[in-house]
C-alpha positions, -999 to 999 in steps of 0.1 A, spaced: 710 533 139 671 539 132 659 573 146 622 576 164 607 585 131 622 561 108 614 536 137 575 548 132 578 541 94 592 508 92 561 501 124 537 515 99 552 498 70 551 463 87 514 470 101 503 476 70 521 441 50 506 418 80 470 435 76 476 425 36 487 390 45 457 386 68 431 400 42 443 378 14 443 349 39 406 353 51 398 357 14 415 323 5 408 308 40 373 300 60 342 320 58 342 345 88 329 328 120 295 332 125 266 317 152 256 288 148 271 254 131 280 249 95 293 214 78 312 216 44 318 197 19 353 203 11 378 214 32 387 250 51 349 256 51 350 255 10 323 236 -10 286 231 -2 270 242 31 244 221 53 234 245 81 228 225 113 197 230 137 218 231 170 182 227 186 176 193 174 193 174 201 198 137 197 182 134 157 207 116 140 208 132 106 221 113 71 243 139 46 237 135 10 274 145 4 301 138 31 314 168 50 353 170 49 355 207 73 332 219 101 325 253 118 307 257 153 299 286 172 276 280 200 276 279 240 254 251 244 254 224 218 282 202 203 278 185 169 293 147 170 302 134 132 303 98 122 321 79 93 289 61 85 253 66 75 224 65 104 253 76 127 278 46 124 312 45 123 338 34 140 353 72 147 320 95 161 340 132 161 329 158 184 334 192 179 329 209 210 306 243 212 335 265 193 353 246 165 366 254 132 387 224 116 390 200 87 376 167 94 401 135 102 383 118 77 350 123 57 318 123 79 280 111 64 263 116 93 257 137 126 240 142 157 237 174 178 246 170 219 244 193 247 278 206 257 
């Protein structure tokens, strides 16, 4: 049976281990969430970054390299990603105004739309 002191020590140890795990996961994972929208050439928010102008509603932008992951933190805008250049392709994908995920397929173009 645990004593109150042993329980406190065990709880502190668990918290420390969880804290270490969270720190290393962050270091190897996504960049910190920040206001705006960012497209990444690699999965998990890695690789080259394209900063999206969330005030440029409706304009189609073709990327120089395919985006494979996206991060959006906005109260008013969403990013629609397309598999083809010139905002074409069979599977447009809308992010919503708060998103952080790997895309189901590489995106070659995008446009900003209101939410």
